All heavy atoms as TSV, in Angstrom:
chain	resi	resn	atom	element	x	y	z
A	1	MET	N	N	-8.150	0.994	2.743
A	1	MET	CA	C	-8.449	-0.333	2.297
A	1	MET	C	C	-8.224	-1.282	3.627
A	1	MET	O	O	-7.222	-1.138	4.288
A	1	MET	CB	C	-7.447	-0.729	1.238
A	1	MET	CG	C	-7.850	-1.765	0.371
A	1	MET	SD	S	-6.794	-1.971	-1.034
A	1	MET	CE	C	-7.990	-2.770	-2.093
A	2	LYS	N	N	-9.167	-2.161	3.771
A	2	LYS	CA	C	-9.131	-2.992	4.913
A	2	LYS	C	C	-8.217	-4.315	4.551
A	2	LYS	O	O	-8.012	-4.630	3.384
A	2	LYS	CB	C	-10.507	-3.531	5.216
A	2	LYS	CG	C	-11.386	-2.446	5.755
A	2	LYS	CD	C	-12.698	-3.014	6.172
A	2	LYS	CE	C	-13.588	-1.917	6.796
A	2	LYS	NZ	N	-14.854	-2.392	7.260
A	3	ALA	N	N	-7.760	-4.914	5.688
A	3	ALA	CA	C	-6.864	-6.101	5.483
A	3	ALA	C	C	-7.552	-7.173	4.728
A	3	ALA	O	O	-6.931	-7.860	3.971
A	3	ALA	CB	C	-6.317	-6.536	6.742
A	4	THR	N	N	-8.858	-7.335	5.032
A	4	THR	CA	C	-9.540	-8.473	4.392
A	4	THR	C	C	-9.686	-8.199	2.857
A	4	THR	O	O	-9.572	-9.120	2.043
A	4	THR	CB	C	-10.981	-8.587	4.966
A	4	THR	OG1	O	-11.673	-7.302	4.913
A	4	THR	CG2	C	-10.931	-9.066	6.364
A	5	ASP	N	N	-9.807	-6.835	2.437
A	5	ASP	CA	C	-9.810	-6.602	1.047
A	5	ASP	C	C	-8.512	-6.804	0.295
A	5	ASP	O	O	-8.434	-7.289	-0.760
A	5	ASP	CB	C	-10.249	-5.085	0.811
A	5	ASP	CG	C	-11.628	-4.789	1.363
A	5	ASP	OD1	O	-12.476	-5.726	1.407
A	5	ASP	OD2	O	-11.835	-3.654	1.707
A	6	ILE	N	N	-7.407	-6.529	1.073
A	6	ILE	CA	C	-6.100	-6.710	0.599
A	6	ILE	C	C	-5.853	-8.168	0.386
A	6	ILE	O	O	-5.201	-8.537	-0.647
A	6	ILE	CB	C	-5.055	-6.018	1.459
A	6	ILE	CG1	C	-5.224	-4.479	1.504
A	6	ILE	CG2	C	-3.648	-6.411	1.109
A	6	ILE	CD1	C	-4.383	-3.748	2.497
A	7	LYS	N	N	-6.253	-8.970	1.273
A	7	LYS	CA	C	-5.993	-10.490	1.161
A	7	LYS	C	C	-6.700	-11.095	-0.060
A	7	LYS	O	O	-6.268	-12.094	-0.553
A	7	LYS	CB	C	-6.393	-11.213	2.422
A	7	LYS	CG	C	-5.496	-10.866	3.529
A	7	LYS	CD	C	-5.847	-11.645	4.803
A	7	LYS	CE	C	-4.981	-11.099	5.966
A	7	LYS	NZ	N	-4.550	-12.147	6.894
A	8	ASP	N	N	-7.737	-10.499	-0.571
A	8	ASP	CA	C	-8.516	-10.991	-1.688
A	8	ASP	C	C	-7.801	-10.618	-3.038
A	8	ASP	O	O	-8.177	-11.176	-4.014
A	8	ASP	CB	C	-9.934	-10.458	-1.662
A	8	ASP	CG	C	-10.710	-10.945	-0.547
A	8	ASP	OD1	O	-10.338	-11.974	0.007
A	8	ASP	OD2	O	-11.712	-10.353	-0.130
A	9	LEU	N	N	-6.848	-9.696	-3.033
A	9	LEU	CA	C	-6.235	-9.263	-4.273
A	9	LEU	C	C	-5.118	-10.248	-4.760
A	9	LEU	O	O	-4.552	-10.959	-3.968
A	9	LEU	CB	C	-5.581	-7.981	-4.000
A	9	LEU	CG	C	-6.442	-6.709	-3.641
A	9	LEU	CD1	C	-5.584	-5.470	-3.441
A	9	LEU	CD2	C	-7.427	-6.394	-4.788
A	10	GLN	N	N	-4.907	-10.291	-6.075
A	10	GLN	CA	C	-3.790	-11.054	-6.639
A	10	GLN	C	C	-2.492	-10.278	-6.444
A	10	GLN	O	O	-2.481	-9.201	-6.139
A	10	GLN	CB	C	-4.127	-11.268	-8.089
A	10	GLN	CG	C	-5.414	-11.946	-8.458
A	10	GLN	CD	C	-5.377	-13.415	-7.952
A	10	GLN	OE1	O	-4.208	-14.067	-8.113
A	10	GLN	NE2	N	-6.417	-13.916	-7.565
A	11	ASP	N	N	-1.393	-11.033	-6.655
A	11	ASP	CA	C	-0.103	-10.413	-6.511
A	11	ASP	C	C	0.099	-9.153	-7.438
A	11	ASP	O	O	0.631	-8.185	-6.956
A	11	ASP	CB	C	0.997	-11.385	-6.782
A	11	ASP	CG	C	1.059	-12.472	-5.646
A	11	ASP	OD1	O	0.422	-12.282	-4.556
A	11	ASP	OD2	O	1.750	-13.450	-5.837
A	12	SER	N	N	-0.273	-9.285	-8.681
A	12	SER	CA	C	-0.117	-8.208	-9.551
A	12	SER	C	C	-0.989	-6.991	-9.206
A	12	SER	O	O	-0.597	-5.886	-9.352
A	12	SER	CB	C	-0.506	-8.685	-10.960
A	12	SER	OG	O	-1.823	-9.151	-11.078
A	13	GLU	N	N	-2.140	-7.303	-8.644
A	13	GLU	CA	C	-3.096	-6.251	-8.212
A	13	GLU	C	C	-2.468	-5.553	-6.952
A	13	GLU	O	O	-2.591	-4.314	-6.821
A	13	GLU	CB	C	-4.450	-6.784	-7.861
A	13	GLU	CG	C	-5.284	-7.250	-8.980
A	13	GLU	CD	C	-6.539	-7.969	-8.614
A	13	GLU	OE1	O	-6.589	-8.551	-7.493
A	13	GLU	OE2	O	-7.491	-7.920	-9.437
A	14	LEU	N	N	-1.716	-6.259	-6.080
A	14	LEU	CA	C	-1.045	-5.695	-4.918
A	14	LEU	C	C	-0.043	-4.710	-5.434
A	14	LEU	O	O	0.119	-3.616	-4.878
A	14	LEU	CB	C	-0.454	-6.756	-4.103
A	14	LEU	CG	C	-1.423	-7.497	-3.066
A	14	LEU	CD1	C	-0.616	-8.585	-2.382
A	14	LEU	CD2	C	-1.929	-6.499	-2.053
A	15	VAL	N	N	0.770	-5.083	-6.382
A	15	VAL	CA	C	1.849	-4.258	-6.873
A	15	VAL	C	C	1.251	-2.945	-7.524
A	15	VAL	O	O	1.803	-1.912	-7.325
A	15	VAL	CB	C	2.739	-5.056	-7.894
A	15	VAL	CG1	C	3.706	-4.176	-8.609
A	15	VAL	CG2	C	3.421	-6.233	-7.203
A	16	GLU	N	N	0.136	-3.217	-8.251
A	16	GLU	CA	C	-0.487	-2.021	-8.890
A	16	GLU	C	C	-1.034	-1.114	-7.761
A	16	GLU	O	O	-0.993	0.181	-7.944
A	16	GLU	CB	C	-1.518	-2.534	-9.765
A	16	GLU	CG	C	-2.231	-1.427	-10.660
A	16	GLU	CD	C	-1.280	-0.681	-11.565
A	16	GLU	OE1	O	-0.269	-1.399	-12.033
A	16	GLU	OE2	O	-1.429	0.529	-11.748
A	17	LYS	N	N	-1.649	-1.587	-6.759
A	17	LYS	CA	C	-2.193	-0.745	-5.706
A	17	LYS	C	C	-1.034	-0.062	-4.968
A	17	LYS	O	O	-1.227	1.143	-4.561
A	17	LYS	CB	C	-2.971	-1.626	-4.666
A	17	LYS	CG	C	-4.252	-2.171	-5.148
A	17	LYS	CD	C	-5.305	-0.994	-5.191
A	17	LYS	CE	C	-6.629	-1.611	-5.611
A	17	LYS	NZ	N	-7.658	-0.607	-5.768
A	18	ILE	N	N	0.067	-0.627	-4.818
A	18	ILE	CA	C	1.217	-0.001	-4.215
A	18	ILE	C	C	1.695	1.199	-5.090
A	18	ILE	O	O	1.909	2.342	-4.556
A	18	ILE	CB	C	2.394	-1.006	-3.978
A	18	ILE	CG1	C	2.031	-1.976	-2.901
A	18	ILE	CG2	C	3.682	-0.219	-3.576
A	18	ILE	CD1	C	3.018	-3.109	-2.700
A	19	LYS	N	N	1.738	1.008	-6.355
A	19	LYS	CA	C	2.130	2.035	-7.237
A	19	LYS	C	C	1.139	3.214	-7.181
A	19	LYS	O	O	1.467	4.367	-7.105
A	19	LYS	CB	C	2.208	1.548	-8.688
A	19	LYS	CG	C	3.409	0.625	-8.961
A	19	LYS	CD	C	3.437	0.262	-10.347
A	19	LYS	CE	C	4.604	-0.796	-10.633
A	19	LYS	NZ	N	4.527	-1.329	-11.985
A	20	GLU	N	N	-0.192	2.904	-7.166
A	20	GLU	CA	C	-1.161	3.951	-7.083
A	20	GLU	C	C	-1.103	4.661	-5.772
A	20	GLU	O	O	-1.283	5.885	-5.737
A	20	GLU	CB	C	-2.600	3.285	-7.244
A	20	GLU	CG	C	-2.938	2.745	-8.575
A	20	GLU	CD	C	-4.208	1.944	-8.703
A	20	GLU	OE1	O	-4.924	1.977	-7.692
A	20	GLU	OE2	O	-4.473	1.395	-9.725
A	21	SER	N	N	-0.847	3.979	-4.720
A	21	SER	CA	C	-0.827	4.603	-3.388
A	21	SER	C	C	0.381	5.473	-3.321
A	21	SER	O	O	0.312	6.612	-2.652
A	21	SER	CB	C	-0.770	3.594	-2.328
A	21	SER	OG	O	-2.076	2.851	-2.298
A	22	ARG	N	N	1.502	5.094	-3.881
A	22	ARG	CA	C	2.680	5.904	-3.821
A	22	ARG	C	C	2.473	7.239	-4.638
A	22	ARG	O	O	2.913	8.273	-4.254
A	22	ARG	CB	C	3.925	5.182	-4.286
A	22	ARG	CG	C	4.432	4.199	-3.294
A	22	ARG	CD	C	5.687	3.593	-3.758
A	22	ARG	NE	N	6.230	2.645	-2.665
A	22	ARG	CZ	C	7.311	1.997	-2.827
A	22	ARG	NH1	N	7.991	2.011	-3.882
A	22	ARG	NH2	N	7.736	1.256	-1.751
A	23	ALA	N	N	1.769	7.059	-5.730
A	23	ALA	CA	C	1.471	8.287	-6.579
A	23	ALA	C	C	0.571	9.185	-5.784
A	23	ALA	O	O	0.754	10.425	-5.881
A	23	ALA	CB	C	0.904	7.858	-7.913
A	24	GLU	N	N	-0.380	8.622	-5.105
A	24	GLU	CA	C	-1.340	9.476	-4.319
A	24	GLU	C	C	-0.531	10.096	-3.174
A	24	GLU	O	O	-0.819	11.291	-2.946
A	24	GLU	CB	C	-2.490	8.590	-3.724
A	24	GLU	CG	C	-3.419	9.347	-2.965
A	24	GLU	CD	C	-4.508	8.464	-2.347
A	24	GLU	OE1	O	-4.503	7.230	-2.493
A	24	GLU	OE2	O	-5.433	9.026	-1.659
A	25	LEU	N	N	0.334	9.410	-2.485
A	25	LEU	CA	C	1.133	10.015	-1.419
A	25	LEU	C	C	1.978	11.177	-1.955
A	25	LEU	O	O	2.119	12.227	-1.369
A	25	LEU	CB	C	2.018	8.962	-0.808
A	25	LEU	CG	C	2.904	9.397	0.376
A	25	LEU	CD1	C	1.969	9.932	1.457
A	25	LEU	CD2	C	3.714	8.281	0.821
A	26	PHE	N	N	2.609	11.059	-3.162
A	26	PHE	CA	C	3.345	12.073	-3.790
A	26	PHE	C	C	2.476	13.276	-3.925
A	26	PHE	O	O	2.883	14.450	-3.684
A	26	PHE	CB	C	3.923	11.601	-5.112
A	26	PHE	CG	C	4.623	12.685	-5.872
A	26	PHE	CD1	C	5.951	13.060	-5.499
A	26	PHE	CD2	C	4.033	13.255	-6.934
A	26	PHE	CE1	C	6.553	14.121	-6.204
A	26	PHE	CE2	C	4.674	14.360	-7.605
A	26	PHE	CZ	C	5.972	14.692	-7.253
A	27	ASN	N	N	1.287	13.067	-4.550
A	27	ASN	CA	C	0.375	14.163	-4.795
A	27	ASN	C	C	-0.061	14.904	-3.526
A	27	ASN	O	O	-0.141	16.118	-3.482
A	27	ASN	CB	C	-0.860	13.721	-5.562
A	27	ASN	CG	C	-0.477	13.372	-6.973
A	27	ASN	OD1	O	0.448	13.917	-7.656
A	27	ASN	ND2	N	-1.202	12.461	-7.567
A	28	LEU	N	N	-0.321	14.067	-2.475
A	28	LEU	CA	C	-0.706	14.680	-1.167
A	28	LEU	C	C	0.441	15.455	-0.567
A	28	LEU	O	O	0.209	16.602	-0.056
A	28	LEU	CB	C	-1.129	13.652	-0.222
A	28	LEU	CG	C	-2.434	12.866	-0.500
A	28	LEU	CD1	C	-2.589	11.670	0.379
A	28	LEU	CD2	C	-3.549	13.824	-0.307
A	29	ARG	N	N	1.646	15.007	-0.697
A	29	ARG	CA	C	2.857	15.762	-0.222
A	29	ARG	C	C	3.019	17.077	-0.972
A	29	ARG	O	O	3.359	18.118	-0.469
A	29	ARG	CB	C	4.053	14.917	-0.280
A	29	ARG	CG	C	4.153	13.823	0.788
A	29	ARG	CD	C	5.379	13.105	0.686
A	29	ARG	NE	N	5.540	12.126	1.746
A	29	ARG	CZ	C	6.290	11.041	1.714
A	29	ARG	NH1	N	7.035	10.858	0.644
A	29	ARG	NH2	N	6.330	10.236	2.770
A	30	PHE	N	N	2.761	16.924	-2.296
A	30	PHE	CA	C	2.829	18.161	-3.123
A	30	PHE	C	C	1.769	19.268	-2.708
A	30	PHE	O	O	2.037	20.377	-2.608
A	30	PHE	CB	C	2.712	17.811	-4.610
A	30	PHE	CG	C	3.007	18.864	-5.546
A	30	PHE	CD1	C	4.404	19.101	-5.958
A	30	PHE	CD2	C	2.135	19.715	-6.027
A	30	PHE	CE1	C	4.779	19.996	-6.791
A	30	PHE	CE2	C	2.413	20.713	-6.970
A	30	PHE	CZ	C	3.798	20.882	-7.308
A	31	GLN	N	N	0.554	18.677	-2.472
A	31	GLN	CA	C	-0.489	19.606	-1.994
A	31	GLN	C	C	-0.209	20.253	-0.674
A	31	GLN	O	O	-0.480	21.415	-0.423
A	31	GLN	CB	C	-1.844	18.857	-1.932
A	31	GLN	CG	C	-2.448	18.485	-3.293
A	31	GLN	CD	C	-3.666	17.686	-3.127
A	31	GLN	OE1	O	-4.139	17.388	-2.064
A	31	GLN	NE2	N	-4.229	17.292	-4.302
A	32	LEU	N	N	0.440	19.506	0.200
A	32	LEU	CA	C	0.780	19.975	1.555
A	32	LEU	C	C	1.837	21.086	1.387
A	32	LEU	O	O	1.699	22.128	2.079
A	32	LEU	CB	C	1.395	18.856	2.443
A	32	LEU	CG	C	1.810	19.180	3.817
A	32	LEU	CD1	C	0.598	19.609	4.657
A	32	LEU	CD2	C	2.525	18.006	4.451
A	33	ALA	N	N	2.818	20.886	0.494
A	33	ALA	CA	C	3.824	21.862	0.380
A	33	ALA	C	C	3.289	23.198	-0.250
A	33	ALA	O	O	3.837	24.248	0.079
A	33	ALA	CB	C	4.978	21.351	-0.513
A	34	THR	N	N	2.310	23.095	-1.095
A	34	THR	CA	C	1.727	24.323	-1.720
A	34	THR	C	C	0.562	24.843	-0.948
A	34	THR	O	O	0.022	25.851	-1.363
A	34	THR	CB	C	1.273	23.960	-3.206
A	34	THR	OG1	O	0.290	22.969	-3.148
A	34	THR	CG2	C	2.465	23.530	-4.062
A	35	GLY	N	N	0.200	24.201	0.176
A	35	GLY	CA	C	-0.840	24.744	0.960
A	35	GLY	C	C	-2.268	24.432	0.454
A	35	GLY	O	O	-3.185	25.106	0.954
A	36	GLN	N	N	-2.409	23.472	-0.317
A	36	GLN	CA	C	-3.747	23.185	-0.931
A	36	GLN	C	C	-4.296	21.902	-0.282
A	36	GLN	O	O	-5.404	21.489	-0.697
A	36	GLN	CB	C	-3.550	22.883	-2.427
A	36	GLN	CG	C	-3.154	24.131	-3.118
A	36	GLN	CD	C	-2.959	23.852	-4.657
A	36	GLN	OE1	O	-2.918	22.671	-5.055
A	36	GLN	NE2	N	-2.633	24.884	-5.354
A	37	LEU	N	N	-3.715	21.282	0.678
A	37	LEU	CA	C	-4.136	20.060	1.210
A	37	LEU	C	C	-5.263	20.372	2.291
A	37	LEU	O	O	-5.073	21.086	3.230
A	37	LEU	CB	C	-3.048	19.286	1.889
A	37	LEU	CG	C	-3.348	17.901	2.490
A	37	LEU	CD1	C	-3.876	17.020	1.295
A	37	LEU	CD2	C	-2.169	17.320	3.121
A	38	SER	N	N	-6.522	19.737	2.055
A	38	SER	CA	C	-7.547	20.026	2.984
A	38	SER	C	C	-7.621	19.115	4.148
A	38	SER	O	O	-8.177	19.429	5.271
A	38	SER	CB	C	-8.857	19.990	2.194
A	38	SER	OG	O	-9.089	18.808	1.659
A	39	ASN	N	N	-7.075	17.910	4.039
A	39	ASN	CA	C	-7.165	16.856	4.996
A	39	ASN	C	C	-5.713	16.245	5.304
A	39	ASN	O	O	-5.363	15.327	4.666
A	39	ASN	CB	C	-8.142	15.777	4.662
A	39	ASN	CG	C	-8.302	14.763	5.796
A	39	ASN	OD1	O	-7.779	14.928	6.859
A	39	ASN	ND2	N	-9.064	13.691	5.549
A	40	PRO	N	N	-4.935	16.833	6.173
A	40	PRO	CA	C	-3.521	16.299	6.343
A	40	PRO	C	C	-3.504	14.914	6.856
A	40	PRO	O	O	-2.501	14.262	6.706
A	40	PRO	CB	C	-2.960	17.333	7.376
A	40	PRO	CG	C	-3.897	18.406	7.619
A	40	PRO	CD	C	-5.209	18.012	6.953
A	41	GLN	N	N	-4.544	14.432	7.544
A	41	GLN	CA	C	-4.553	13.013	8.138
A	41	GLN	C	C	-4.543	11.998	6.928
A	41	GLN	O	O	-4.178	10.873	7.156
A	41	GLN	CB	C	-5.734	12.777	9.005
A	41	GLN	CG	C	-5.531	13.447	10.410
A	41	GLN	CD	C	-6.464	14.673	10.468
A	41	GLN	OE1	O	-7.224	14.989	9.539
A	41	GLN	NE2	N	-6.250	15.447	11.503
A	42	ARG	N	N	-4.910	12.401	5.794
A	42	ARG	CA	C	-5.043	11.537	4.570
A	42	ARG	C	C	-3.503	11.027	4.292
A	42	ARG	O	O	-3.391	9.866	3.885
A	42	ARG	CB	C	-5.513	12.217	3.384
A	42	ARG	CG	C	-5.722	11.397	2.209
A	42	ARG	CD	C	-6.832	10.423	2.345
A	42	ARG	NE	N	-6.823	9.554	1.170
A	42	ARG	CZ	C	-6.896	8.331	1.148
A	42	ARG	NH1	N	-7.091	7.664	2.237
A	42	ARG	NH2	N	-6.950	7.641	0.024
A	43	ILE	N	N	-2.534	11.803	4.581
A	43	ILE	CA	C	-1.168	11.361	4.355
A	43	ILE	C	C	-0.801	10.186	5.275
A	43	ILE	O	O	-0.287	9.193	4.701
A	43	ILE	CB	C	-0.146	12.549	4.650
A	43	ILE	CG1	C	-0.378	13.642	3.538
A	43	ILE	CG2	C	1.279	12.037	4.616
A	43	ILE	CD1	C	0.533	14.804	3.826
A	44	ASN	N	N	-1.147	10.172	6.430
A	44	ASN	CA	C	-0.899	9.041	7.345
A	44	ASN	C	C	-1.747	7.799	6.995
A	44	ASN	O	O	-1.188	6.755	7.004
A	44	ASN	CB	C	-1.183	9.430	8.801
A	44	ASN	CG	C	-0.200	10.360	9.444
A	44	ASN	OD1	O	0.939	10.403	8.938
A	44	ASN	ND2	N	-0.587	11.121	10.401
A	45	ALA	N	N	-2.929	8.029	6.518
A	45	ALA	CA	C	-3.766	6.920	6.102
A	45	ALA	C	C	-3.217	6.268	4.887
A	45	ALA	O	O	-3.183	5.066	4.827
A	45	ALA	CB	C	-5.146	7.419	5.810
A	46	VAL	N	N	-2.709	7.037	3.931
A	46	VAL	CA	C	-2.100	6.431	2.714
A	46	VAL	C	C	-0.773	5.726	3.062
A	46	VAL	O	O	-0.535	4.641	2.523
A	46	VAL	CB	C	-1.896	7.512	1.622
A	46	VAL	CG1	C	-1.087	7.017	0.515
A	46	VAL	CG2	C	-3.170	8.092	1.127
A	47	LYS	N	N	0.008	6.318	3.995
A	47	LYS	CA	C	1.271	5.590	4.448
A	47	LYS	C	C	0.892	4.179	5.079
A	47	LYS	O	O	1.513	3.240	4.770
A	47	LYS	CB	C	1.977	6.411	5.466
A	47	LYS	CG	C	2.740	7.605	4.871
A	47	LYS	CD	C	3.441	8.273	5.970
A	47	LYS	CE	C	4.194	9.526	5.524
A	47	LYS	NZ	N	4.873	10.227	6.666
A	48	LYS	N	N	-0.159	4.204	5.853
A	48	LYS	CA	C	-0.505	2.977	6.527
A	48	LYS	C	C	-1.031	1.884	5.550
A	48	LYS	O	O	-0.723	0.770	5.633
A	48	LYS	CB	C	-1.550	3.196	7.626
A	48	LYS	CG	C	-0.986	3.808	8.802
A	48	LYS	CD	C	-2.011	4.065	9.862
A	48	LYS	CE	C	-1.395	4.774	11.060
A	48	LYS	NZ	N	-2.406	5.002	12.171
A	49	ASN	N	N	-1.713	2.439	4.488
A	49	ASN	CA	C	-2.253	1.577	3.433
A	49	ASN	C	C	-1.047	0.927	2.674
A	49	ASN	O	O	-1.077	-0.182	2.352
A	49	ASN	CB	C	-3.136	2.368	2.563
A	49	ASN	CG	C	-3.976	1.465	1.552
A	49	ASN	OD1	O	-4.320	0.370	2.021
A	49	ASN	ND2	N	-4.153	1.944	0.401
A	50	ILE	N	N	-0.103	1.716	2.333
A	50	ILE	CA	C	1.077	1.248	1.643
A	50	ILE	C	C	1.766	0.165	2.546
A	50	ILE	O	O	2.232	-0.949	1.950
A	50	ILE	CB	C	2.121	2.399	1.335
A	50	ILE	CG1	C	1.504	3.352	0.320
A	50	ILE	CG2	C	3.433	1.827	0.779
A	50	ILE	CD1	C	2.240	4.548	0.027
A	51	ALA	N	N	1.896	0.372	3.817
A	51	ALA	CA	C	2.508	-0.615	4.698
A	51	ALA	C	C	1.748	-1.865	4.731
A	51	ALA	O	O	2.268	-2.926	4.712
A	51	ALA	CB	C	2.702	0.003	6.076
A	52	ARG	N	N	0.386	-1.791	4.754
A	52	ARG	CA	C	-0.470	-2.973	4.735
A	52	ARG	C	C	-0.216	-3.828	3.472
A	52	ARG	O	O	-0.158	-4.968	3.448
A	52	ARG	CB	C	-1.907	-2.580	4.853
A	52	ARG	CG	C	-2.312	-2.182	6.160
A	52	ARG	CD	C	-3.881	-1.983	6.236
A	52	ARG	NE	N	-4.220	-1.355	7.492
A	52	ARG	CZ	C	-4.584	-0.097	7.656
A	52	ARG	NH1	N	-4.647	0.701	6.609
A	52	ARG	NH2	N	-4.887	0.351	8.809
A	53	LEU	N	N	-0.188	-3.029	2.350
A	53	LEU	CA	C	0.051	-3.774	1.044
A	53	LEU	C	C	1.374	-4.423	1.001
A	53	LEU	O	O	1.550	-5.585	0.572
A	53	LEU	CB	C	-0.097	-2.767	-0.100
A	53	LEU	CG	C	-1.429	-2.165	-0.321
A	53	LEU	CD1	C	-1.406	-0.948	-1.189
A	53	LEU	CD2	C	-2.386	-3.189	-0.952
A	54	HIS	N	N	2.402	-3.727	1.429
A	54	HIS	CA	C	3.807	-4.350	1.584
A	54	HIS	C	C	3.829	-5.570	2.474
A	54	HIS	O	O	4.525	-6.576	2.110
A	54	HIS	CB	C	4.835	-3.324	1.912
A	54	HIS	CG	C	5.410	-2.511	0.813
A	54	HIS	ND1	N	6.144	-2.969	-0.217
A	54	HIS	CD2	C	5.221	-1.163	0.606
A	54	HIS	CE1	C	6.454	-2.040	-0.992
A	54	HIS	NE2	N	5.857	-0.920	-0.588
A	55	THR	N	N	3.162	-5.463	3.595
A	55	THR	CA	C	3.115	-6.608	4.539
A	55	THR	C	C	2.489	-7.784	3.913
A	55	THR	O	O	2.995	-8.915	4.025
A	55	THR	CB	C	2.339	-6.200	5.808
A	55	THR	OG1	O	3.035	-5.074	6.335
A	55	THR	CG2	C	2.291	-7.325	6.746
A	56	GLU	N	N	1.332	-7.614	3.234
A	56	GLU	CA	C	0.649	-8.763	2.611
A	56	GLU	C	C	1.501	-9.400	1.507
A	56	GLU	O	O	1.599	-10.634	1.368
A	56	GLU	CB	C	-0.732	-8.341	2.059
A	56	GLU	CG	C	-1.398	-9.465	1.342
A	56	GLU	CD	C	-1.810	-10.562	2.234
A	56	GLU	OE1	O	-1.960	-10.403	3.567
A	56	GLU	OE2	O	-1.948	-11.738	1.780
A	57	LEU	N	N	2.161	-8.543	0.742
A	57	LEU	CA	C	3.078	-9.035	-0.370
A	57	LEU	C	C	4.183	-9.780	0.136
A	57	LEU	O	O	4.536	-10.875	-0.332
A	57	LEU	CB	C	3.551	-7.804	-1.200
A	57	LEU	CG	C	4.161	-8.126	-2.466
A	57	LEU	CD1	C	3.286	-8.997	-3.466
A	57	LEU	CD2	C	4.702	-6.882	-3.212
A	58	ARG	N	N	4.828	-9.254	1.307
A	58	ARG	CA	C	5.955	-10.020	1.909
A	58	ARG	C	C	5.524	-11.306	2.524
A	58	ARG	O	O	6.242	-12.322	2.465
A	58	ARG	CB	C	6.612	-9.123	2.908
A	58	ARG	CG	C	7.787	-9.723	3.549
A	58	ARG	CD	C	8.939	-9.877	2.575
A	58	ARG	NE	N	10.072	-10.522	3.365
A	58	ARG	CZ	C	10.871	-11.419	2.873
A	58	ARG	NH1	N	10.739	-11.800	1.607
A	58	ARG	NH2	N	11.812	-11.907	3.627
A	59	THR	N	N	4.341	-11.315	3.101
A	59	THR	CA	C	3.861	-12.524	3.700
A	59	THR	C	C	3.632	-13.616	2.649
A	59	THR	O	O	3.999	-14.804	2.895
A	59	THR	CB	C	2.461	-12.251	4.378
A	59	THR	OG1	O	2.654	-11.214	5.374
A	59	THR	CG2	C	1.913	-13.529	5.035
A	60	ARG	N	N	3.160	-13.212	1.515
A	60	ARG	CA	C	2.984	-14.209	0.332
A	60	ARG	C	C	4.264	-14.666	-0.043
A	60	ARG	O	O	4.431	-15.833	-0.442
A	60	ARG	CB	C	2.191	-13.538	-0.746
A	60	ARG	CG	C	0.714	-13.332	-0.310
A	60	ARG	CD	C	-0.036	-12.665	-1.523
A	60	ARG	NE	N	-1.344	-12.310	-1.005
A	60	ARG	CZ	C	-2.230	-11.834	-1.949
A	60	ARG	NH1	N	-2.047	-11.741	-3.197
A	60	ARG	NH2	N	-3.472	-11.574	-1.410
A	61	GLU	N	N	5.326	-13.839	-0.187
A	61	GLU	CA	C	6.694	-14.245	-0.565
A	61	GLU	C	C	7.269	-15.255	0.352
A	61	GLU	O	O	7.821	-16.242	-0.065
A	61	GLU	CB	C	7.580	-13.041	-0.685
A	61	GLU	CG	C	7.319	-12.145	-1.845
A	61	GLU	CD	C	8.155	-10.863	-1.817
A	61	GLU	OE1	O	9.032	-10.703	-0.903
A	61	GLU	OE2	O	8.002	-10.000	-2.701
A	62	ILE	N	N	7.056	-15.019	1.663
A	62	ILE	CA	C	7.598	-15.961	2.727
A	62	ILE	C	C	6.817	-17.275	2.625
A	62	ILE	O	O	7.525	-18.346	2.714
A	62	ILE	CB	C	7.517	-15.328	4.104
A	62	ILE	CG1	C	8.446	-14.142	4.258
A	62	ILE	CG2	C	7.639	-16.341	5.185
A	62	ILE	CD1	C	8.223	-13.278	5.446
A	63	ASP	N	N	5.528	-17.244	2.433
A	63	ASP	CA	C	4.751	-18.530	2.278
A	63	ASP	C	C	5.197	-19.285	1.099
A	63	ASP	O	O	5.323	-20.529	1.150
A	63	ASP	CB	C	3.282	-18.199	2.286
A	63	ASP	CG	C	2.749	-17.717	3.653
A	63	ASP	OD1	O	3.402	-17.907	4.685
A	63	ASP	OD2	O	1.687	-17.136	3.622
A	64	ALA	N	N	5.441	-18.590	-0.009
A	64	ALA	CA	C	5.865	-19.320	-1.263
A	64	ALA	C	C	7.242	-19.897	-1.105
A	64	ALA	O	O	7.527	-21.023	-1.480
A	64	ALA	CB	C	5.888	-18.251	-2.383
A	65	ALA	N	N	8.162	-19.199	-0.389
A	65	ALA	CA	C	9.495	-19.777	-0.147
A	65	ALA	C	C	9.441	-20.940	0.786
A	65	ALA	O	O	10.166	-21.964	0.583
A	65	ALA	CB	C	10.375	-18.657	0.509
A	66	ARG	N	N	8.569	-20.920	1.801
A	66	ARG	CA	C	8.416	-22.030	2.747
A	66	ARG	C	C	7.836	-23.252	2.032
A	66	ARG	O	O	8.254	-24.462	2.210
A	66	ARG	CB	C	7.437	-21.718	3.877
A	66	ARG	CG	C	8.205	-20.868	4.899
A	66	ARG	CD	C	7.313	-20.594	6.092
A	66	ARG	NE	N	7.935	-19.725	7.062
A	66	ARG	CZ	C	7.357	-19.056	7.913
A	66	ARG	NH1	N	5.962	-19.097	8.100
A	66	ARG	NH2	N	7.919	-18.267	8.822
A	67	SER	N	N	6.914	-23.015	1.105
A	67	SER	CA	C	6.305	-24.178	0.332
A	67	SER	C	C	7.323	-24.812	-0.662
A	67	SER	O	O	7.226	-25.972	-0.877
A	67	SER	CB	C	5.013	-23.716	-0.318
A	67	SER	OG	O	5.274	-22.776	-1.369
A	68	GLN	N	N	8.153	-23.973	-1.138
A	68	GLN	CA	C	9.152	-24.480	-2.082
A	68	GLN	C	C	10.272	-25.221	-1.338
A	68	GLN	O	O	10.784	-26.194	-1.821
A	68	GLN	CB	C	9.854	-23.386	-2.897
A	68	GLN	CG	C	8.975	-22.832	-3.999
A	68	GLN	CD	C	9.708	-21.673	-4.698
A	68	GLN	OE1	O	10.693	-21.278	-4.357
A	68	GLN	NE2	N	8.899	-21.221	-5.781
A	69	ALA	N	N	10.531	-24.828	-0.050
A	69	ALA	CA	C	11.588	-25.500	0.735
A	69	ALA	C	C	11.136	-26.832	1.231
A	69	ALA	O	O	11.946	-27.744	1.542
A	69	ALA	CB	C	11.949	-24.594	1.876
A	70	SER	N	N	9.865	-26.985	1.380
A	70	SER	CA	C	9.259	-28.248	1.923
A	70	SER	C	C	9.191	-29.354	0.999
A	70	SER	O	O	9.283	-29.338	-0.190
A	70	SER	CB	C	7.911	-27.943	2.454
A	70	SER	OG	O	7.847	-27.099	3.514
């Protein structure tokens, strides 16, 4: 998922995407452990996607806190 796509999502959608990505990461790790994973680089891609989602969510939290403080 690109950063521009992530910025277009609502907060609730961001949380849902994080949950989905974590479930996908769990499944990928399980496949890796059982030897069924065909593309090991997918694990790193999903980790980076989770980090992007968390970064956007945190950025929004900081912006909301700043707007309330002002």
